[in-house]
C-alpha positions in Angstrom: 16.9 10.5 64.9 15.0 13.0 62.9 14.3 16.5 64.0 11.8 18.6 61.5 13.8 17.6 57.8 17.2 16.9 59.6 18.7 13.5 60.6 21.0 12.8 63.2 23.3 9.7 63.5 25.9 8.9 65.4 28.7 6.3 64.3 29.5 3.5 66.9 31.8 1.2 67.3 30.5 -1.2 64.9 31.6 0.8 62.0 33.7 -1.0 59.8 37.1 0.4 58.6 37.4 2.6 56.2 33.7 2.7 55.4 33.0 5.6 53.1 30.3 8.9 54.3 28.7 8.2 50.6 28.2 5.1 50.8 27.3 5.1 54.3 24.6 8.1 53.9 22.9 5.6 51.7 22.6 2.4 53.2 21.6 4.5 56.2 18.5 6.5 54.8 17.8 4.5 51.9 18.9 6.4 49.1 21.0 5.8 46.5 24.4 6.7 46.4 24.2 8.9 43.5 22.0 10.9 46.1 24.1 10.5 48.9 27.0 12.1 46.8 24.6 14.4 45.5 23.4 15.8 49.4 26.7 15.8 50.6 27.9 18.0 47.3 24.9 20.2 48.1 26.0 20.9 51.2 23.1 19.1 52.9 25.7 16.8 55.3 27.8 18.1 58.5 30.1 15.9 60.5 30.6 16.7 63.9 29.0 20.1 63.6 30.6 21.1 60.5 30.0 20.9 56.6 31.5 18.4 54.6 31.6 18.3 51.5 34.5 15.2 50.5 32.2 11.9 49.3 35.1 9.6 50.0 35.4 10.7 54.2 36.6 7.5 55.9 34.1 7.3 59.1 35.2 7.0 62.6 33.8 5.7 66.0 32.4 8.5 67.6 31.3 10.8 64.3 28.0 12.7 64.0 26.1 13.4 61.2 23.4 15.8 60.1 21.5 15.0 57.3 19.4 17.9 55.6 16.3 16.5 53.3 15.6 17.3 50.0 12.3 18.4 49.2 10.8 16.3 46.6 10.3 17.2 43.2 8.1 16.2 40.6 9.6 13.0 38.3 9.4 15.0 34.7 9.0 19.0 34.1 5.8 19.3 31.8 6.1 21.3 28.9 4.2 25.0 29.4 3.7 27.8 26.9 5.5 30.6 28.2 7.0 33.5 26.3 10.4 33.1 25.6 13.3 36.3 24.6 15.4 33.9 22.1 18.0 35.7 21.1 19.3 32.9 18.7 18.2 29.2 17.8 19.3 26.9 15.4 18.8 22.9 15.2 21.9 22.6 18.1 21.2 25.3 20.9 19.1 28.1 21.9 20.4 31.4 23.5 17.8 32.6 25.6 17.9 36.3 27.8 16.6 34.9 30.9 14.5 37.4 33.1 15.0 38.0 36.8 12.9 36.1 38.9 12.3 33.1 36.6 14.2 29.8 37.8 16.5 28.2 35.3 15.2 24.5 36.3 12.5 22.8 38.4 14.2 22.0 42.6 13.0 22.3 45.6 10.2 24.3 46.0 9.8 25.3 42.2 8.2 22.9 39.8 6.7 24.9 37.1 6.8 28.2 35.4 10.8 27.3 34.8 13.0 27.8 31.6 13.3 24.1 31.3 9.3 24.1 31.6 9.4 26.9 28.7 12.0 25.1 26.5 10.5 21.9 27.0 7.2 23.3 25.1 8.9 25.3 22.8 11.7 22.5 21.4 8.6 20.3 21.8 10.7 17.9 23.8 14.1 17.9 21.3 16.7 18.4 23.6 19.6 16.9 25.7 19.2 14.5 28.1 22.2 15.0 29.6 21.4 17.2 32.1 19.0 14.4 33.4 15.5 14.6 33.8 14.9 17.5 35.7 17.5 19.8 33.7 17.2 18.7 30.1 19.2 20.8 27.9 20.8 22.4 30.8 24.5 23.3 30.6 25.0 26.4 33.1 22.5 28.6 35.0 22.5 31.7 36.6 20.3 32.7 39.7 16.7 33.0 39.6 16.9 36.8 40.6 19.7 37.3 37.9 19.0 38.8 34.0 20.6 37.6 31.1 22.1 35.0 29.0 22.3 31.0 29.2 22.7 28.9 26.3 20.4 25.5 26.1 21.6 22.5 24.3 19.6 20.4 21.8 21.3 17.8 21.7 23.9 15.4 23.3 26.8 16.2 21.4 25.9 20.0 21.9 25.7 19.7 25.4 29.0 17.6 26.0 31.0 19.9 23.5 29.5 23.2 25.5 30.2 21.6 28.9 33.8 20.9 27.7 34.2 24.4 26.9 32.8 25.6 30.2 35.4 22.8 32.1 38.0 24.4 30.1 37.2 28.1 31.3 36.7 28.8 27.3 33.4 30.5 27.5 32.9 34.0 27.8 31.2 35.7 30.2 30.5 38.7 31.4 28.3 40.4 33.7 27.0 44.1 34.9 26.8 44.6 38.2 25.5 47.6 40.9 27.5 47.1 44.4 27.4 50.2 46.9 30.5 51.9 47.2 33.8 51.6 45.4 36.0 48.5 44.5 39.4 49.4 45.9 41.4 49.1 43.5 39.0 50.1 40.5 40.4 47.2 38.2 41.7 43.8 39.3 41.0 39.5 39.8 39.4 38.4 43.0 40.2 34.6 44.0 39.5 32.6 46.1 37.8 29.1 46.7 34.3 29.3 47.2 32.1 26.7 49.1 28.8 26.1 51.2 29.2 28.4 54.5 29.5 26.9 57.4 27.3 29.5 59.0 24.6 30.0 57.0 23.1 26.9 54.5 21.4 29.2 51.9 25.5 31.3 51.5 28.4 30.4 50.1 31.2 31.7 51.0 35.7 32.4 49.9 36.5 28.9 52.4 40.4 28.4 52.9 40.1 24.4 52.7 37.3 22.4 50.5 35.7 24.4 47.8 36.2 25.1 44.4 38.6 27.6 42.8 36.8 30.8 42.0 38.2 33.7 39.5 36.5 36.4 38.9 38.0 39.5 36.6 36.4 43.0 37.2 36.4 46.9 36.2 34.7 49.5 37.5 33.4 51.2 34.6 31.2 54.1 36.4 31.2 55.7 39.8 28.1 57.6 41.2 29.2 59.9 43.9 30.9 57.3 45.9 27.5 55.9 46.3 27.5 52.9 44.3 29.6 51.6 41.0 28.5 49.7 38.1 31.0 47.3 37.5 31.7 44.6 34.6 32.7 41.3 35.7 34.2 38.4 33.7 34.1 35.2 34.8 37.0 32.6 34.9 35.1 30.0 36.9 31.6 29.2 37.1 30.7 29.2 40.7 27.5 29.3 42.8 26.8 33.0 43.4 30.4 33.7 42.6 30.1 37.2 41.8 28.1 37.8 44.6 30.4 36.0 46.6 33.5 37.9 45.3 32.2 41.4 45.1 31.0 41.3 48.7 34.6 39.7 50.3 35.8 43.8 49.2 33.0 45.0 50.8 30.7 45.7 48.0 27.7 43.9 47.8 25.0 44.0 45.1 22.0 46.3 45.1 19.1 44.4 46.1 20.7 41.3 47.2 19.1 40.1 50.5 21.6 37.1 51.1 24.8 38.9 50.9 23.9 42.3 52.0 24.8 44.6 54.8 22.5 47.4 56.1 23.8 50.5 53.8 21.3 52.9 54.6 23.0 54.8 57.2 25.9 55.3 55.4 24.4 56.3 52.1 25.3 59.7 51.1 22.2 60.5 49.3 18.3 62.0 49.2 16.2 60.3 50.8 14.5 58.9 47.9 17.4 57.5 46.1 17.8 55.9 49.6 14.8 54.6 49.9 14.7 53.6 45.8 17.7 51.9 46.3 17.1 49.9 49.8 14.0 48.8 48.6 15.4 47.0 45.0 13.2 44.5 44.4 15.9 41.9 43.3 20.2 41.4 42.5 21.3 43.9 40.5 23.2 41.3 38.2 22.9 41.2 34.7 24.8 38.2 32.2 25.3 40.5 29.5 27.2 38.4 27.1 28.0 35.4 26.2 30.5 33.9 23.7 31.1 30.2 22.6 32.1 27.5 20.2 29.6 26.5 18.0 29.8 22.7 18.8 28.9 21.5 14.7 30.3 24.6 12.9 33.0 25.7 15.0 32.2 29.0 14.3 32.8 31.4 17.2 29.1 32.5 18.4 29.1 36.1 20.7 25.7 37.4 22.0 24.8 40.6 24.2 21.4 41.5 26.0 21.2 45.0 26.7 20.2 45.9 30.6 16.6 45.5 31.4 14.1 48.4 32.3 14.7 48.1 36.0 18.2 48.0 35.8 17.9 50.9 32.9 16.0 52.8 35.5 18.8 51.9 38.3 21.6 53.3 35.8 19.4 56.5 35.2 18.7 57.4 39.1 22.4 56.5 40.0 24.0 58.5 36.6 21.9 61.3 37.6 23.7 62.1 41.0 26.4 63.7 38.8 24.2 66.1 38.1 22.1 66.5 40.6 24.7 66.9 43.6 26.8 69.0 41.3 
């Protein structure tokens, strides 16, 4: 049975013993097993009303499944002549300072004007193929509305070696985040498995079961009259929405975040002009400031940094001025 974008299935008594979830989905909705596994891992499948991420789950009689279908995407991204802020480039990799508002790679609903489209044009197609047709050269990604540094691989060897560094958490990554309130304590480590929220598929959440381990080390750099804080976050792992979820779990949501948010307007002890500026800030105030790794070919330690973009610099100045206007 289908309803809008969802497919509903009920397991009957004819189910074979130890039928795997991914295999069953592939046969029932005529997709490849790899595609079925992607649906499960991306949080598009619910079992008996709760999200399931276990491809190996053995189905039982009377289980019910709900599958949220993925939107189709174009088979091959097209090269586009889009300016890139390239911090570093050689024959093996490119380090890019991504602007806020730009998607890293094509996906559901976004087929062009991505980093992939731009890099395909810039590198004339000489990118690693390991990421597949939609993600050539993409070793990692940051959210659309997050600005800052990413590295793109030009060949498979570089892609594999960089991926290995990400896997063992040896990549150095720090972010600057502007949050409402003040973290308690001012510095520390946040740990908690992150998985798809059971209540909202657009959100990730700290979960007690399933999910993937996530560790964020943070340090408060500046407090602005207890209204907001500037926080440095060092990632030990790189889960989807990790910083946004972890800081939100401590009651300090990113300024401008439209997904993980609370209504801070009533509690803000700031003048009306500042309240309006903060609550209308157009994107999550998060910037991937530094990126460090070992070069796969030369074994040289590489380290890059990118200054705050103009919108976050303006945000900083307005908050920093509180120290003078309220004294």
